[in-house]
C-alpha positions in Angstrom: -1.7 20.1 -12.1 0.8 19.5 -15.0 0.8 17.1 -17.9 2.6 14.6 -15.7 -0.6 14.4 -13.5 -3.2 14.3 -16.3 -4.4 10.8 -15.4 -5.2 12.2 -12.0 -7.7 14.6 -13.5 -9.6 11.7 -15.1 -9.5 9.8 -11.8 -10.7 12.8 -9.8 -13.8 13.2 -12.1 -15.0 9.8 -11.0 -14.1 10.1 -7.3 -17.1 9.8 -5.0 -15.7 11.8 -2.0 -12.6 13.7 -3.0 -13.5 16.9 -4.8 -10.2 18.7 -5.3 -6.5 17.9 -5.7 -3.9 20.6 -5.8 -0.3 19.7 -6.6 1.8 22.8 -7.4 4.4 25.2 -6.1 3.2 27.2 -3.1 0.1 25.1 -2.9 -0.3 26.1 0.8 -1.7 29.4 -0.4 -4.7 27.5 -1.9 -5.7 26.0 1.5 -8.2 28.7 2.6 -10.1 28.6 -0.7 -10.1 24.8 -0.8 -11.5 24.5 2.7 -14.2 27.0 1.9 -15.3 25.1 -1.3 -15.1 21.6 0.1 -16.2 22.0 3.7 -17.5 25.5 4.3 -18.2 26.9 7.7 -16.1 24.5 9.6 -13.7 25.0 12.6 -10.4 23.4 11.7 -7.9 21.5 13.7 -4.5 20.8 12.1 -3.0 17.5 13.1 0.7 16.9 12.5 3.9 15.6 14.1 6.8 17.9 14.9 8.5 17.4 11.6 5.5 18.0 9.4 4.5 21.0 11.6 7.9 22.6 11.0 7.8 21.7 7.3 4.4 23.3 6.5 2.0 23.0 9.4 3.0 26.2 11.2 2.8 28.3 8.0 -0.6 26.7 7.1 -2.0 27.5 10.5 -0.7 31.1 10.3 -2.3 31.6 6.9 -5.6 30.2 8.0 -5.7 32.5 11.0 -4.7 35.5 8.9 -7.6 34.8 6.6 -10.1 34.6 9.4 -10.6 30.9 9.1 -11.8 29.4 12.4 -9.1 27.2 13.9 -8.8 25.2 17.1 -5.4 24.7 18.7 -3.3 22.3 16.6 -2.6 18.8 17.7 1.2 18.1 17.2 2.7 14.8 18.1 6.4 14.3 19.0 8.7 13.4 16.1 10.5 10.8 18.2 9.7 8.0 18.7 8.0 7.9 15.4 4.2 7.9 15.5 2.6 4.5 15.1 -0.7 3.9 13.3 -2.6 2.5 16.3 -6.4 2.4 16.5 -6.2 3.7 20.1 -4.5 6.8 18.8 -7.1 7.6 16.2 -9.8 7.1 18.8 -8.1 9.7 21.0 -7.8 12.1 18.1 -11.6 11.6 17.4 -12.3 12.5 21.0 -10.4 15.7 20.7 -12.2 16.6 17.5 -15.5 16.1 19.2 -14.5 18.0 22.3 -13.3 21.0 20.1 -16.2 20.8 17.6 -13.4 20.7 15.0 -12.8 19.2 11.6 -9.3 17.8 11.0 -6.7 18.9 8.4 -4.1 16.2 8.3 -0.6 17.6 7.8 1.8 14.7 7.1 2.2 11.5 5.2 1.3 7.9 5.9 0.8 7.5 9.6 -0.7 11.0 10.2 -3.0 10.6 7.2 -4.3 7.2 8.3 -4.8 8.2 11.9 -6.7 11.4 10.9 -8.7 9.5 8.3 -10.0 7.0 10.8 -10.4 9.7 13.5 -12.6 11.8 11.2 -14.7 8.8 10.4 -15.2 8.0 14.1 -16.1 11.7 14.8 -18.5 11.8 11.8 -16.6 14.6 10.0 -15.0 15.2 6.6 -11.3 16.0 6.5 -8.7 17.5 4.2 -5.1 16.2 3.7 -2.0 18.4 3.2 0.5 15.8 2.0 4.1 16.4 3.0 5.9 13.7 1.0 5.3 11.5 -2.1 5.7 8.5 0.2 2.6 6.3 0.0 -0.7 5.6 -1.8 -3.1 6.0 1.1 -3.8 9.7 0.9 -6.8 9.4 -1.4 -7.8 5.8 -0.5 -10.9 4.7 1.3 -9.7 3.0 4.4 -6.9 3.3 6.9 -4.2 0.7 7.6 -4.0 0.6 11.4 -2.7 -1.6 14.1 -5.5 -3.0 16.3 -5.4 -3.7 20.0 -4.3 -7.2 19.1 -1.3 -5.8 17.1 -2.7 -7.2 13.8 -2.6 -4.6 11.0 -5.9 -4.3 9.2 -7.4 -1.8 6.7 -10.4 -0.3 8.4 -13.2 1.2 6.3 -13.4 5.0 6.4 -14.0 7.7 3.9 -11.1 9.4 2.0 -10.4 13.2 2.3 -12.6 15.7 0.6 -9.5 17.4 -0.7 -5.7 16.7 -1.0 -3.1 19.4 -1.4 0.6 19.0 -1.9 3.2 21.8 -2.2 6.0 20.8 -4.6 8.5 22.8 -2.6 7.6 20.8 0.5 7.8 17.5 -1.4 11.3 18.5 -2.7 12.4 19.2 0.9 11.1 16.0 2.3 13.8 13.4 3.2 14.9 11.5 0.1 14.1 8.2 1.7 10.5 9.2 1.8 10.4 9.6 -2.0 12.0 6.2 -2.2 9.3 4.8 0.0 6.7 6.2 -2.4 8.4 4.7 -5.3 8.5 1.4 -3.6 4.8 1.6 -2.8 3.9 2.4 -6.4 6.3 -0.3 -7.7 4.1 -2.8 -5.8 1.2 -2.0 -8.1 2.9 -4.2 -10.8 2.5 -7.2 -8.5 -1.0 -6.1 -7.4 -2.1 -6.0 -11.0 -0.6 -9.4 -11.7 -2.3 -11.0 -8.6 -5.6 -9.5 -9.7 -5.2 -10.9 -13.2 -4.5 -14.3 -11.6 -7.6 -14.1 -9.3 -9.7 -13.1 -12.3 -8.5 -15.8 -14.6 -9.1 -18.5 -11.9 -12.7 -17.3 -11.2 -11.8 -16.1 -7.6 -12.3 -12.3 -8.0 -13.2 -10.6 -11.2 -11.3 -7.6 -12.4 -13.2 -4.3 -12.0 -12.1 -2.7 -15.3 -12.1 0.9 -14.4 -10.1 0.8 -11.2 -7.8 -1.7 -12.7 -7.1 0.6 -15.7 -6.7 3.6 -13.5 -3.6 2.1 -11.9 -2.2 -0.1 -14.6 -2.6 2.0 -17.8 -0.1 4.6 -16.6 2.1 2.6 -14.2 5.0 2.3 -16.6 5.1 6.1 -17.0 5.0 6.7 -13.3 7.8 4.2 -12.6 9.9 5.1 -15.7 11.9 8.1 -14.3 13.8 6.9 -11.2 16.8 9.0 -12.2 14.7 12.2 -12.2 13.3 11.3 -8.8 16.8 10.8 -7.4 17.6 14.5 -8.1 14.2 15.7 -6.7 12.9 17.0 -10.0 9.6 18.7 -9.2 7.6 17.4 -12.2 8.9 13.8 -11.5 7.8 14.2 -7.9 4.4 15.5 -9.1 4.1 12.5 -11.4 5.0 10.1 -8.6 2.5 11.6 -6.2 -0.1 11.6 -9.0 0.4 7.8 -9.4 0.0 7.3 -5.7 -3.1 9.4 -5.6 -4.6 7.7 -8.6 -4.0 4.4 -6.8 -6.0 5.8 -3.9 -8.8 6.8 -6.2 -8.9 3.4 -7.7 -9.3 2.0 -4.2 -12.1 4.5 -3.7 -13.8 3.4 -6.9 -13.5 -0.3 -6.1 -14.4 -0.2 -2.5 -11.2 -1.9 -1.1 -7.5 -2.1 -1.7 -7.5 -4.8 -4.4 -6.4 -2.4 -7.2 -3.3 -1.4 -5.3 -2.3 -4.2 -2.9 -1.3 -7.7 -3.5 1.2 -10.2 -2.2 3.9 -7.5 -2.2 1.9 -5.7 0.5 1.5 -8.9 2.5 5.2 -8.9 3.3 4.9 -5.3 4.4 1.9 -5.9 6.6 3.6 -8.9 8.2 6.7 -7.0 9.1 4.9 -3.9 10.2 2.6 -5.8 12.5 5.6 -7.6 14.0 7.2 -4.2 14.5 10.3 -4.7 12.3 12.9 -2.1 13.2 15.4 -0.4 11.0 18.0 1.7 12.7 15.9 1.8 15.8 12.7 3.0 14.0 9.7 1.1 12.6 10.4 -0.1 9.1 8.8 2.2 6.5 5.8 0.8 4.6 7.2 1.7 1.2 10.6 0.2 2.0 8.9 -3.1 3.0 6.6 -3.0 -0.1 9.6 -2.5 -2.3 11.4 -5.6 -1.0 8.1 -7.5 -1.2 7.6 -6.4 -4.7 11.0 -7.7 -5.8 10.4 -11.0 -4.1 7.1 -11.5 -5.8 8.4 -10.4 -9.2 11.0 -13.1 -8.8 8.3 -15.6 -7.8 6.3 -14.8 -10.9 9.4 -15.2 -13.1 9.8 -18.7 -11.5 6.3 -19.6 -12.3 6.5 -18.3 -15.9 9.6 -20.5 -16.4 7.7 -23.7 -15.6 6.5 -25.8 -18.5 2.8 -25.8 -19.2 2.8 -29.6 -19.0 4.2 -29.5 -15.5 1.5 -27.0 -14.4 -1.2 -29.3 -15.9 0.3 -32.4 -14.1 0.5 -30.6 -10.7 -3.1 -29.4 -11.2 -4.4 -32.9 -11.9 -2.7 -34.2 -8.7 -3.9 -31.5 -6.3 -6.3 -32.5 -3.6 -9.5 -30.5 -3.1 -10.4 -29.0 0.2 -8.1 -27.7 3.0 -6.1 -29.9 5.4 -7.3 -28.2 8.6 -4.8 -30.0 10.8 -1.8 -29.1 8.6 -3.0 -25.5 8.4 -3.4 -25.2 12.1 0.1 -26.5 12.7 1.5 -24.1 10.1 -0.2 -21.1 11.8 0.9 -22.3 15.2 4.5 -22.5 14.0 4.3 -19.2 12.1 3.3 -16.9 14.9 4.3 -16.8 18.6 1.4 -14.4 19.5 -2.0 -16.1 20.0 -3.8 -13.1 18.9 -1.9 -13.2 15.6 -2.7 -16.9 15.3 -6.4 -16.2 15.8 -6.4 -13.5 13.2 -4.6 -15.7 10.7 -7.1 -18.5 11.2 -9.9 -16.0 10.5 -8.2 -14.9 7.3 -7.4 -18.4 6.1 -11.0 -19.6 6.8 -12.2 -16.7 4.7 -9.8 -17.7 2.0 -11.1 -21.3 2.1 -14.5 -20.0 1.4 -13.4 -18.7 -2.0 -14.2 -21.9 -3.7 -12.9 -25.3 -4.8 -9.1 -25.7 -5.3 -9.7 -28.3 -8.0 -12.0 -25.9 -9.9 -9.4 -23.1 -9.7 -6.6 -25.3 -11.0 -8.8 -26.8 -13.8 -9.5 -23.2 -14.8 -5.8 -22.3 -14.6 -4.9 -25.1 -17.1 -7.5 -23.8 -19.5 -6.5 -20.1 -19.1 -2.8 -20.5 -18.8 -1.6 -19.7 -22.4 -3.5 -16.4 -22.5 -2.8 -15.7 -18.8 0.9 -16.3 -19.2 1.0 -13.8 -22.1 -0.9 -11.3 -20.0 1.4 -11.7 -17.0 4.5 -11.3 -19.2 3.2 -8.0 -20.5 2.2 -6.9 -17.0 5.4 -7.6 -15.1 8.6 -5.8 -14.7 11.8 -7.9 -14.3 12.8 -8.5 -10.7 16.4 -7.4 -11.4 15.2 -4.4 -13.3 13.0 -3.4 -10.3 15.9 -3.8 -7.9 18.0 -1.4 -10.0 15.2 1.1 -10.2 14.7 1.0 -6.4 18.4 1.4 -5.9 18.4 4.4 -8.2 15.9 6.3 -6.0 17.7 5.1 -2.8 15.0 2.6 -1.9 15.3 -0.8 -0.3 15.4 -3.7 -2.7 17.0 -6.5 -0.6 15.8 -8.0 2.7 19.3 -7.4 4.1 18.6 -3.6 3.9 15.8 -4.2 6.3 17.9 -6.3 8.6 16.1 -9.5 7.5 18.2 -12.6 7.3 17.8 -15.0 4.4 16.3 -17.8 6.5 13.7 -15.5 7.9 12.9 -14.0 4.5 12.4 -17.5 3.1 10.0 -18.4 5.9 8.2 -15.1 5.4 7.1 -16.1 1.9 4.9 -18.7 3.6 3.9 -16.6 6.5 2.8 -13.6 4.4 0.2 -15.8 2.7 -1.4 -16.5 6.1 -2.3 -12.9 7.1 -4.7 -11.9 4.3 -7.7 -13.5 2.7 -6.8 -12.0 -0.7 -5.9 -14.6 -3.3 -2.4 -14.1 -4.8 0.4 -15.9 -6.5 1.4 -17.3 -3.1 -2.0 -19.1 -2.9 -1.8 -20.4 -6.4 1.6 -21.9 -5.7 0.2 -23.4 -2.5 -2.7 -24.8 -4.5 -0.3 -26.4 -6.9 1.8 -27.9 -4.1 4.7 -25.8 -5.4 5.1 -23.1 -2.8 7.9 -24.8 -0.7 9.7 -25.8 -3.9 9.5 -22.3 -5.3 10.8 -20.7 -2.1 13.6 -23.2 -1.8 14.8 -22.7 -5.4 14.7 -18.9 -5.0 17.3 -19.2 -2.2 19.3 -22.2 -3.6 22.6 -21.6 -5.6 21.6 -20.1 -8.8 18.3 -18.8 -7.5 17.3 -15.2 -7.3 18.2 -14.7 -3.7 21.3 -16.8 -3.7 24.2 -15.1 -1.9 
């Protein structure tokens, strides 16, 4: 690992499960030694799709066999239609692992990684990941984001890999859009950090200092070189992947995705579970997060522009408790699928148990001067982030995902309904300002005005 990945070394020292990370040119050559050190005596099954198999899976299989490593026949999924992260698929992979007495080596990026992670957990086996693109933060994370039988996307608890390898030559050869997805996923950490600051200040969920610092202390550096990423500079790619892996290690350390996922991700999860399509394929997670990130940076700018006296007045007028009938109507209108509605009710009921709205808002008024200063230091400007995403070829506007303005405006409310995690969307709702904030974002002069 190079100097650009030095924060990764520190994160790896604290990791509970992952023991090795290799990011270098020709990293494939390291696979036999890594497997022997991290999970000796295993029979291995490579799991890939046709694209990742051609990129590096076939050469990895040939190397392992030439070195006398015990290997089952590989499991290679079709490249088209693109593989979806379904729980049923991971269960089928687990059955194959058990039938072959094999331990999986995931060869791929987001979907392959999450499917194999969950399958390994179901089969009671460790696993190793050979990353093929700097495209998402889930490689080293505890948990896999999968679509359940009800179509609702949830993060399911399962152990991370015992080792992660990434060949810089393979990362450079990956489609440029995948690097843009990784940049979008990492960009969302700015919003995730702000949402956690908010939840901490309001007494909802205290910050865990070490996982928070793992992500936030170096985020500016990781996001600071979009021009270098645009030309596939190897060390910039290594730094981007390091940031994504450190985010995963932070999730390992904390025990859930709070260090790396906030309201930005809620847009992504909403669109993914509703099977948003771009050019006939499921919308990429990182592209969705990038757009959600810009949206929430703009919402934070809106909040920071409000006078402190107006915040105090709104807090004093807020009603405690939840209007169950109004919430039920909102969920009913938000989702046409009854299973989605039931899941949203569960999430919102869990959120209602977080405590008293009045107590949160009283604390907000007390904490606001210091919190406002923290948020201003934490956040990147929404227009600045749009430009950075555009530089790497990433999506930064809902129109690039085929989402019309009216739907996008409505999705600001709907995104809040699908996760129990407290974010800026919930604070604005507590203040009675969510509808106003959304309206002003799309009105003439607002951030999303045509």
